[in-house]
C-alpha atoms as one frame of an Amber mdcrd trajectory, in Angstrom:
protein
   0.022   0.275  -0.153   1.041   3.432  -0.403   0.480   4.993   3.031   3.229
   2.551   4.209   5.685   3.595   7.130   8.693   2.878   5.114   7.020   4.770
   2.193   6.182   8.032   3.835   9.992   7.682   5.654  11.201   7.345   1.760
   9.177  10.448   0.872  10.896  11.923   3.599  14.262  11.354   2.252  16.633
  14.555   1.414  16.439  15.086  -2.443  18.707  17.325  -4.575  18.228  20.570
  -5.246  19.039  20.044  -8.962  19.680  22.775 -11.158  16.455  23.203 -12.972
  15.152  24.150  -9.441  17.852  26.771  -8.828  17.225  28.236 -12.321  13.391
  28.171 -11.324  14.084  30.073  -7.974  16.752  32.586  -9.070  14.380  33.720
 -12.813  10.826  33.540 -11.591  10.244  32.668  -7.595  13.117  35.471  -6.486
  13.320  37.373 -10.231  12.655  40.744  -7.887  15.804  39.790  -5.549  18.055
  41.423  -8.131  20.200  44.654  -7.490  23.044  46.575  -8.235  24.790  48.099
  -4.902  26.597  50.800  -5.863  29.790  52.462  -3.669  32.498  55.622  -3.846
  34.683  54.901  -6.338  38.292  55.886  -5.120  40.224  56.654  -8.171  37.106
  58.515 -10.135  34.737  61.364  -8.220  31.948  61.614 -10.870  31.650  57.814
 -11.070  30.486  55.220  -8.629  31.400  51.597  -8.095  28.690  49.300  -8.605
  28.223  45.275  -8.704  25.076  43.310  -9.621  24.095  40.134  -7.574  22.443
  38.737 -10.635  25.693  38.077 -12.575  28.323  39.065 -10.538  29.992  41.707
 -12.259  31.461  45.210 -11.331  30.988  48.195 -13.595  31.418  51.840 -13.212
  28.291  54.134 -13.885  28.038  58.214 -13.993  27.236  59.334  -9.837  24.233
  61.547 -11.063  22.905  57.990 -12.976  22.721  56.330  -9.435  19.472  56.695
  -6.850  19.237  55.078  -3.836  16.260  52.383  -4.503  15.321  53.911  -8.087
  15.343  50.713 -10.235  17.568  50.348 -13.739  18.681  47.800 -15.801  22.586
  46.168 -15.374  24.442  47.424 -18.493  26.216  43.558 -18.517  23.065  40.983
 -17.976  20.430  43.461 -18.948  18.365  42.421 -15.769  16.219  44.834 -13.532
  17.471  45.479 -10.718  17.320  48.846  -7.872  20.181  50.284  -6.623  21.672
  50.026  -3.059  23.941  52.509  -1.753  26.044  49.952   0.438  26.406  52.930
   3.348  23.064  52.333   4.529  22.348  49.339   6.380  21.216  45.612   4.916
  20.279  44.106   7.946  16.216  43.615   7.106  17.945  43.464   3.147  16.628
  39.576   3.320  14.178  38.444   0.411  11.878  35.079   0.273   9.934  32.756
  -1.843   8.051  30.012  -2.016   8.177  27.996  -5.056   6.279  24.768  -6.322
   8.372  22.434  -8.569   7.085  19.224  -9.688   9.131  15.718 -10.208   8.621
  11.978 -10.990   8.543   9.835  -8.020  11.764   8.425  -6.933   9.256   5.703
  -5.377   6.701   4.620  -7.751   7.027   4.623 -11.739   4.041   6.055 -12.634
   3.548   8.801  -9.367   4.600  12.430  -9.523   5.772  14.638  -6.502   5.179
  17.900  -5.750   7.755  19.851  -3.875   7.511  23.076  -1.562  10.229  24.866
  -1.487  11.116  28.060   0.504  13.881  30.050  -0.387  15.815  32.974   0.621
  18.744  34.885   0.258  20.048  37.548   2.189  21.890  40.406   1.520  23.102
  41.557   5.067  26.897  40.670   5.192  29.490  40.257   1.995  27.026  40.886
  -0.556  28.929  39.270  -2.939  28.497  36.246  -1.552  25.258  35.957  -0.979
  23.727  32.471  -1.609  20.458  31.369  -1.904  19.264  28.663   0.837  16.700
  26.239  -0.025  14.350  24.295   2.297  11.740  22.035   1.283   8.458  22.554
   3.474   6.084  20.501   2.220   5.933  17.074  -0.188   3.304  15.457  -1.954
   2.998  12.328  -3.274   0.309  11.809  -6.270  -0.348   8.171  -7.895  -3.552
   7.274  -9.723  -5.472   4.896  -7.675  -3.955   5.412  -4.364  -4.174   7.844
  -1.072  -2.491  11.308  -1.427   0.197  11.277   1.256   1.361  14.807   2.029
   4.262  16.263   4.381   4.734  19.660   5.212   7.172  20.983   8.049   7.320
  25.120   9.494  10.382  27.583   9.272  10.697  29.493  11.861  13.910  32.907
  11.553  14.013  35.586   9.075  17.977  35.021   7.668  19.568  32.161   6.138
  21.591  31.846   9.531  19.244  31.382  11.953  16.423  29.339  10.253  14.712
  26.867  12.503  13.451  23.662  10.640  10.824  21.035  11.895  10.453  17.748
  11.415   7.939  16.501   8.781   4.438  16.163   9.722   1.744  14.283   7.881
  -0.680  16.378   7.082  -4.343  15.850   6.267  -5.693  18.721   4.121  -5.231
  19.868   0.726  -4.121  23.705   0.635  -2.822  25.285  -2.436   0.050  27.626
  -1.757  -0.073  27.438   1.755   2.027  24.302   2.339   3.851  24.034   5.563
   2.015  27.263   6.868   4.613  29.324   4.275   2.781  32.640   4.503   3.100
  36.070   3.179   5.533  35.086   0.328   5.735  35.612  -3.165   4.170  32.215
  -4.634   4.800  30.403  -8.067   4.768  27.401  -9.882   6.870  25.687 -12.029
   4.566  24.659 -15.067   7.600  23.181 -16.821   8.334  21.311 -13.879   4.881
  20.035 -14.504   5.243  19.019 -17.951   8.091  17.448 -17.161   6.959  15.027
 -14.474   3.649  13.838 -15.689   5.142  12.802 -18.945   4.914   8.759 -19.340
   2.246   8.757 -16.110  -1.216   8.524 -15.894  -1.327  12.444 -15.359  -0.250
  13.490 -18.416  -3.468  13.630 -19.916  -5.598  14.306 -16.978  -5.968  18.027
 -18.620  -4.103  19.353 -15.886  -2.861  22.222 -18.773  -6.349  23.678 -19.323
  -7.052  24.116 -15.628  -3.457  25.450 -14.382  -5.043  28.885 -15.180  -8.291
  28.735 -12.559  -6.670  31.474  -9.546  -5.597  29.945  -6.420  -5.149  26.665
  -7.979  -1.747  27.198 -10.091   0.196  25.014  -7.686  -1.923  22.373  -9.514
  -1.785  20.749  -5.675  -5.891  20.268  -5.457  -5.963  19.195  -9.189  -3.523
  16.191  -8.907  -5.253  15.404  -6.080  -8.601  15.327  -7.784  -7.104  13.381
 -10.268  -5.900  11.020  -8.459  -9.233  10.480  -7.138 -11.443  10.700 -10.106
  -9.787   9.925 -13.741 -12.902  10.736 -14.735 -12.174  14.368 -14.806  -9.974
  14.227 -18.353 -12.852  12.834 -20.620 -15.588  15.047 -18.242 -13.294  18.806
 -19.502 -12.172  17.003 -23.047 -16.115  16.237 -22.984 -17.187  19.992 -22.665
 -17.955  19.752 -18.925 -14.725  21.780 -17.531 -17.152  23.985 -15.771 -18.021
  21.179 -13.970 -14.395  20.601 -12.613 -13.964  24.568 -12.109 -16.902  24.452
  -9.512 -15.618  21.498  -7.889 -11.887  23.287  -7.935 -13.363  25.959  -5.850
 -14.765  23.628  -3.146 -18.511  24.533  -4.729 -21.430  22.286  -3.565 -21.976
  18.967  -5.586 -25.081  17.868  -3.900 -23.890  14.462  -5.096 -24.349  14.988
  -8.486 -21.293  13.614  -9.898 -19.759  10.228  -9.559 -16.324  11.060  -9.703
 -15.284   6.865  -9.519 -17.296   6.042 -12.658 -16.086   4.853 -15.530 -17.903
   5.841 -18.503 -19.392   9.780 -18.881 -23.093   8.065 -18.377 -21.804   6.504
 -14.804 -20.374   9.900 -13.841 -22.912  12.140 -14.385 -25.556   9.015 -13.739
 -27.409   9.905 -17.351 -28.153   8.191 -19.892 -26.119   9.480 -23.732 -29.353
  10.769 -24.496 -30.325  12.758 -21.442 -26.455  13.965 -22.012 -26.481  15.232
 -25.167 -30.252  16.670 -24.762 -28.609  19.040 -21.561 -25.307  19.669 -24.250
 -27.612  21.044 -27.013 -29.073  23.398 -25.075 -25.815  24.874 -23.867 -27.132
  26.256 -21.058 -24.423  26.135 -18.760 -24.303  22.894 -16.662 -23.845  23.477
 -12.799 -24.211  21.096 -10.137 -27.514  22.121  -9.285 -28.840  21.898 -12.188
 -27.778  17.993 -13.099 -28.444  17.201  -9.109 -32.247  18.964 -10.035 -32.671
  16.813 -13.434 -31.826  13.501 -12.349 -34.223  13.941  -9.721 -36.977  15.239
 -12.028 -35.958  11.791 -14.448 -37.556   9.694 -11.845 -41.241  11.292 -12.312
 -40.697  13.071 -15.403 -39.395  10.817 -18.965 -39.215  14.502 -20.111 -37.238
  16.372 -17.839 -37.176  20.332 -20.016 -33.038  21.531 -19.263 -34.348  24.853
 -19.836 -37.391  25.105 -17.383 -34.737  23.476 -14.798 -32.019  26.297 -15.337
 -35.007  29.109 -15.300 -35.796  27.523 -11.847 -32.415  27.739 -10.766 -31.773
  30.563 -11.850 -35.209  32.299 -10.155 -34.931  31.048  -7.023 -30.924  30.927
  -6.478 -31.092  27.218  -6.329 -33.149  26.759  -3.073 -32.093  23.487  -1.944
 -35.637  22.591  -1.368 -36.428  22.291  -5.024 -33.877  19.383  -5.034 -36.371
  18.323  -2.632 -39.402  19.314  -4.599 -37.680  17.416  -7.943 -38.337  13.879
  -6.201 -41.874  13.733  -5.966 -43.473  15.937  -9.125 -42.566  18.084 -12.172
 -41.534  20.668 -10.655 -43.122  23.439 -13.046 -46.421  21.394 -11.312 -45.383
  22.399  -7.819 -43.801  25.794  -8.679 -47.543  26.572 -10.159 -49.264  24.943
  -7.008 -46.808  27.411  -4.620 -48.210  29.955  -6.474 -51.612  29.510  -6.124
 -51.486  28.626  -2.976 -49.376  31.962  -1.714 -52.459  34.139  -3.833 -55.411
  31.949  -1.995 -53.583  33.685   1.722 -54.168  37.228   0.025 -50.260  37.242
  -0.687 -49.877  37.373   3.046 -47.549  35.188   2.911 -44.672  35.847   0.799
 -43.627  32.939  -2.206 -40.457  32.292  -0.764 -41.880  31.351   2.770 -44.522
  29.031   0.798 -41.858  27.348  -0.329 -40.258  26.653   3.361 -43.203  25.470
   4.445 -43.858  22.772   1.392 -40.595  21.792   1.801 -41.457  21.649   5.537
 -44.304  20.110   5.072 -42.995  17.219   2.525 -40.688  16.303   5.420 -43.095
  16.013   8.038 -45.359  13.657   5.563 -42.046  11.079   5.148 -41.671  11.230
   8.470 -45.468  10.166   9.030 -44.609   7.566   6.342 -47.419   8.986   4.489
 -47.384   8.107   0.504 -45.550  10.433  -0.848 -47.197   9.660  -4.721 -50.758
  10.717  -4.337 -51.754  13.835  -4.803 -53.774  14.414  -1.891 -50.559  14.368
  -0.052 -48.424  16.450  -2.675 -50.581  19.124  -3.299 -53.318  19.482  -0.858
 -55.697  22.223  -1.069 -54.554  24.604   1.773 -51.083  24.333   2.417 -50.891
  25.794   5.386 -53.376  24.132   7.029 -52.249  20.838   6.070 -48.427  21.746
   7.362 -50.379  22.750  10.664 -51.977  19.490  11.024 -48.053  17.242  10.171
 -46.818  19.648  12.748 -49.205  18.700  15.738 -48.520  14.766  14.416 -44.806
  15.083  15.014 -42.608  14.993  17.922 -39.850  16.399  18.383 -37.302  15.516
  21.132 -34.553  16.709  23.101 -30.873  16.072  22.225 -28.257  16.500  25.146
 -25.038  16.364  22.410 -27.250  18.962  20.393 -27.602  21.128  23.392 -23.815
  20.588  24.085 -23.098  22.506  20.892 -25.710  24.824  21.039 -24.372  25.713
  24.318 -20.888  26.400  22.582 -22.097  28.249  20.580 -23.852  30.296  22.315
 -21.558  33.117  24.160 -21.139  34.185  20.156 -24.180  33.926  19.214 -25.637
  36.221  21.831 -23.239  39.368  20.863 -23.619  38.924  17.233 -27.527  39.335
  17.443 -28.847  39.946  21.606 -30.870  43.503  20.312 -33.382  45.286  21.913
 -35.755  48.421  20.129 -38.782  49.665  21.139 -40.226  47.125  23.706 -39.174
  44.494  21.929 -35.939  42.145  22.387 -34.220  39.505  19.923 -31.583  36.800
  21.283 -30.639  33.449  20.250 -32.078  30.109  21.195 -30.263  28.473  24.118
 -31.176  24.334  23.906 -32.928  21.805  21.866 -36.087  21.901  24.757 -36.743
  25.872  23.842 -36.252  25.618  20.465 -39.624  22.389  20.551 -41.427  24.555
  23.211 -41.750  27.824  20.559 -42.560  25.424  17.948 -45.560  24.039  19.883
 -46.409  27.386  21.329 -46.446  29.401  17.874 -47.528  26.199  16.376 -44.984
  26.246  13.840 -41.992  23.090  12.621 -39.361  24.861  13.710 -38.525  21.990
  16.265 -37.129  19.992  13.527 -34.498  22.926  12.921 -32.451  21.712  15.764
 -29.872  19.749  14.569 -28.608  21.907  11.923 -28.989  25.064  14.494 -26.598
  23.083  16.765 -24.320  22.475  13.662 -24.496  26.073  13.142 -25.668  25.716
   9.365 -28.706  28.145  10.225 -29.427  30.531  13.301 -31.992  30.647  15.089
 -33.573  33.697  17.377 -36.712  34.572  19.174 -38.396  37.995  19.300 -39.848
  38.621  22.832 -41.695  42.018  24.409 -39.872  43.032  26.999 -42.170  43.362
  29.421 -43.360  39.444  28.749 -39.990  37.955  28.369 -41.116  34.276  28.186
 -44.170  34.281  26.293 -43.618  33.090  22.656 -43.909  35.671  19.706 -41.870
  35.351  16.204 -39.552  33.402  15.852 -36.589  34.192  13.155 -34.328  32.200
  11.257 -30.741  33.443   9.926 -28.301  32.255   7.598 -25.540  33.158   9.730
 -22.824  32.929   6.715 -23.946  35.757   4.730 -26.322  37.639   7.946 -29.575
  37.004   5.629 -32.851  36.969   7.756 -34.811  33.962   5.658 -37.607  32.865
   7.737 -40.070  35.179  10.416 -42.899  33.168  11.795 -45.425  33.906  13.940
 -48.261  32.007  15.756 -49.199  29.762  12.616 -46.805  31.069  10.510 -48.244
  34.035  10.728 -46.233  37.088   8.717 -44.672  39.609   9.999 -46.800  42.430
  11.360 -45.678  46.371  10.750 -44.358  46.406  14.206 -42.358  43.467  13.595
 -40.879  44.640  10.237 -40.341  48.175  12.005 -37.804  46.345  14.880 -36.804
  43.777  11.969 -35.227  46.600   9.719 -33.657  48.313  12.458 -32.085  45.011
  13.749 -30.859  44.788  10.252 -29.409  48.326   9.842 -27.250  48.184  13.301
 -26.599  44.603  14.105 -26.430  42.608  10.389 -25.203  45.244   8.138 -22.634
  46.257   9.967 -20.962  43.075  10.344 -21.509  41.944   6.949 -19.346  44.801
   5.855 -16.712  43.408   8.382 -16.433  40.295   6.835 -16.351  42.125   3.785
């Protein structure tokens, strides 16, 4: 197996700093570390003696042409360099860089190694003797079908003489341009080394050259880690689905729309050839969300419309409730049903809240074991009344583990959300018990949100009158990652009154918007 102790020890073994590495470091990674040091020439008053650190040659220039920290071109090698008068202190003139260099694996014939190399040049002493020091701070071993081995170590110190280096440690996470905690340095990657390293290996045709320009992934570590696990990205890219690979590399949610270990396009995309061609021909821009909607719709509709699904994705901002709806009926029919239900309630209940109500209603029906193929269950005459009935039938239980998680979040949530205005108070829920009681008192389904609240995927707050702080009044759901208010529900899911709307607007202006600006 790849991750044996012997293999890991082999990966830790000292590797030579080759001429190719040195050339890349000097010409690319440290290309800005070029100076022309200037001293007075004892024999020529109008000239100054100069020394270029790149070509290591001496020459003379007229005094009037040399200005400390100005940039010029070396008359001998042509390199752009900065003038530095040697009479000024150079104790802090230390240039550092970090780059990734690829090589064929010395351990396996079909593997490749990414080396994260820290390099430093210290000009504090005799600048004519300055050398470049190289330290491997990260190594990744990639091999198709095997788990990626990742090693990293830390570097401390600010000069080439006093650097301290930690031992190699195994790390779990691929982190592009941050291997071994090498931070705030100029970063680069040798693509020539990638080209040479992958030649003759399964990585040669991985389409790395198509994806290497994606921002934040240009050291290729994340890409090769993905390809090692999922070689299917080669033909996904070649067949026109490279934007899906891009979304995956960016860490976008995939909604389990792709089988990354599939060995054919149909198995990877979980669709027939006809459906794949149908989607491609529409040229609508396939996303993981759209793909998942299409897959789910195929269970209830033999001929779903990619254009209609794309419009729903765009119109409802990829609301995950749509994925739930796609399981049970044609999505277009469900949207029309929700529109009618919204009008039936004289539009007091917004269409967005009707989406949430239907999602919660379907969830209750599944918990109650109801037949999710029947029209009467899927499309009740009055959705709000039907939801109230299912709420009464579903029992929520307190959860000690969730309470512990909520307790750990409370201090931060109190600081973030606690607010008082015009006789009203808003604060976070303190426990699963309070969450369940809130749902029972107001006859809505907030009780089922306990797990999401405990795990931090959503924030649940209560609004109370200041003179009756223990009496349930309104419940609020906020998406904490972007400070967006998702739901405001009163008794039996009644919408916000003018008083509550005013309160929430002030709360948003004073608390949420200011925090959002800080995040930005």
